[in-house]
Residue frames relative to the residue before (quaternion, step in Angstrom):
aa qw qx qy qz dx dy dz
X 1.0000 0.0000 0.0000 0.0000 0.00 0.00 0.00
X 0.3904 -0.7372 0.5035 0.2250 3.51 -0.90 0.92
X 0.6759 -0.4903 0.3726 0.4049 3.48 -1.32 0.26
X 0.6371 0.5344 -0.3195 0.4543 3.59 1.03 -0.76
X 0.6511 0.5040 -0.3142 0.4725 3.59 0.97 -0.81
X 0.6414 0.5207 -0.3213 0.4630 3.57 1.01 -0.77
X 0.6484 0.5082 -0.3145 0.4717 3.57 1.00 -0.81
X 0.6316 0.5186 -0.3297 0.4726 3.59 1.00 -0.81
X 0.6479 0.5178 -0.3144 0.4618 3.58 0.94 -0.88
X 0.6558 0.5058 -0.3044 0.4706 3.61 0.95 -0.86
X 0.6674 0.4990 -0.2988 0.4650 3.59 0.94 -0.87
X 0.6281 0.5206 -0.3387 0.4687 3.60 1.03 -0.72
X 0.6398 0.5216 -0.3207 0.4646 3.56 0.99 -0.85
X 0.6608 0.4969 -0.3005 0.4755 3.59 0.93 -0.87
X 0.6241 0.5402 -0.3319 0.4566 3.58 1.04 -0.76
X 0.6803 0.4753 -0.2920 0.4754 3.60 0.89 -0.89
X 0.6307 0.5186 -0.3356 0.4698 3.58 1.04 -0.70
X 0.6446 0.5098 -0.3142 0.4753 3.57 1.00 -0.80
X 0.6306 0.5300 -0.3246 0.4649 3.58 1.02 -0.81
X 0.6648 0.4985 -0.3025 0.4670 3.59 0.90 -0.90
X 0.6488 0.5103 -0.3170 0.4671 3.57 0.99 -0.81
X 0.6406 0.5253 -0.3180 0.4611 3.58 1.04 -0.78
X 0.6420 0.5126 -0.3202 0.4718 3.57 0.97 -0.83
X 0.6596 0.5056 -0.3033 0.4661 3.60 0.96 -0.85
X 0.6625 0.4982 -0.3061 0.4681 3.57 0.96 -0.85
X 0.6313 0.5287 -0.3318 0.4603 3.59 1.03 -0.74
X 0.6506 0.5038 -0.3124 0.4746 3.58 0.98 -0.82
X 0.6511 0.5087 -0.3144 0.4674 3.58 0.95 -0.83
X 0.6456 0.5134 -0.3202 0.4660 3.58 0.96 -0.86
X 0.6333 0.5332 -0.3295 0.4539 3.60 1.01 -0.74
X 0.6702 0.4790 -0.3086 0.4755 3.57 0.94 -0.82
X 0.6296 0.5192 -0.3365 0.4699 3.61 1.06 -0.67
X 0.6362 0.5208 -0.3319 0.4625 3.59 1.01 -0.76
X 0.6484 0.5090 -0.3192 0.4675 3.59 0.96 -0.83
X 0.6581 0.4968 -0.3099 0.4735 3.60 0.94 -0.83
X 0.6208 0.5425 -0.3347 0.4563 3.58 1.06 -0.75
X 0.6370 0.5129 -0.3265 0.4738 3.60 0.98 -0.82
X 0.6368 0.5262 -0.3275 0.4586 3.60 0.96 -0.84
X 0.6883 0.4814 -0.2851 0.4617 3.57 0.90 -0.93
X 0.6210 0.5283 -0.3451 0.4650 3.60 1.04 -0.70
X 0.6447 0.5042 -0.3238 0.4746 3.60 1.00 -0.76
X 0.6443 0.5181 -0.3194 0.4631 3.58 1.00 -0.80
X 0.6378 0.5139 -0.3248 0.4728 3.59 0.96 -0.82
X 0.6412 0.5181 -0.3257 0.4629 3.58 0.96 -0.82
X 0.6515 0.5104 -0.3144 0.4650 3.59 0.94 -0.87
X 0.6706 0.4982 -0.3021 0.4593 3.58 0.92 -0.89
X 0.6435 0.5086 -0.3259 0.4701 3.59 0.98 -0.78
X 0.6415 0.5201 -0.3198 0.4645 3.57 0.98 -0.82
X 0.6717 0.4901 -0.2951 0.4707 3.57 0.92 -0.90
X 0.6428 0.5155 -0.3222 0.4661 3.59 0.99 -0.81
X 0.6457 0.5077 -0.3198 0.4722 3.59 0.97 -0.80
X 0.6421 0.5159 -0.3210 0.4674 3.58 1.01 -0.80
X 0.6683 0.4890 -0.3018 0.4725 3.57 0.93 -0.89
X 0.6418 0.5207 -0.3251 0.4596 3.59 0.97 -0.82
X 0.6515 0.5109 -0.3178 0.4622 3.57 0.96 -0.83
X 0.6766 0.4779 -0.3086 0.4676 3.59 0.92 -0.81
X 0.6532 0.4988 -0.3197 0.4716 3.60 1.04 -0.67
X 0.5999 0.5523 -0.3648 0.4494 3.60 1.07 -0.64
X 0.6531 0.4968 -0.3107 0.4797 3.53 0.99 -0.83
X 0.7206 0.4635 -0.2561 0.4475 3.59 0.89 -0.92
X 0.8538 -0.0356 0.0921 0.5112 3.60 0.61 -1.08
X 0.7040 -0.3994 0.2848 0.5135 3.63 1.00 0.41
X 0.7129 -0.4823 0.2987 0.4122 3.56 -1.26 0.15
X 0.5888 -0.5710 0.4464 0.3579 3.54 -1.22 0.60
X 0.6347 0.5317 -0.3345 0.4501 3.58 0.98 -0.78
X 0.6551 0.5108 -0.3111 0.4616 3.57 0.94 -0.84
X 0.6611 0.5004 -0.3071 0.4672 3.57 0.98 -0.79
X 0.6430 0.5095 -0.3255 0.4701 3.57 1.04 -0.75
X 0.6456 0.5073 -0.3217 0.4715 3.58 0.98 -0.79
X 0.6428 0.5119 -0.3230 0.4696 3.58 0.99 -0.77
X 0.6519 0.5116 -0.3160 0.4620 3.59 0.95 -0.84
X 0.6608 0.4856 -0.3015 0.4865 3.59 1.05 -0.72
X 0.6949 0.5030 -0.2773 0.4327 3.56 0.96 -0.87
X 0.5907 0.6075 -0.3720 0.3789 3.62 1.02 -0.69
X 0.6949 0.4388 -0.3126 0.4762 3.67 0.66 -0.86
X 0.6249 0.5407 -0.3392 0.4496 3.58 1.06 -0.69
X 0.6628 0.4946 -0.3047 0.4725 3.59 0.96 -0.84
X 0.6398 0.5146 -0.3264 0.4683 3.59 0.99 -0.82
X 0.6546 0.5105 -0.3160 0.4595 3.59 0.92 -0.85
X 0.6331 0.5280 -0.3341 0.4569 3.59 1.00 -0.74
X 0.6560 0.5131 -0.3111 0.4579 3.57 0.96 -0.86
X 0.6679 0.5003 -0.3012 0.4615 3.55 0.96 -0.86
X 0.7460 0.4374 -0.2181 0.4524 3.58 0.90 -0.93
X 0.5229 0.6275 -0.4317 0.3826 3.63 1.19 -0.20
X 0.4434 -0.7019 0.4854 0.2743 3.58 -0.93 0.84
């Protein structure tokens, strides 16, 4: 076998390996795209549910954001009172 034939054989082998790697990467990318769509739908559902809960809480007791700020501020105010000389 000549040197040229050996080089052709090596290049063909590398070509097939590259083709197989490309097919595998394409399949992996497809599965990632499908998972991304699932996660986007889940995020949309969670945002919708959060908006619904926030709207119902606004009607009942004021905004969810206001209640969260109050819950955060209460321990801080108590700590300030305790620590003041």
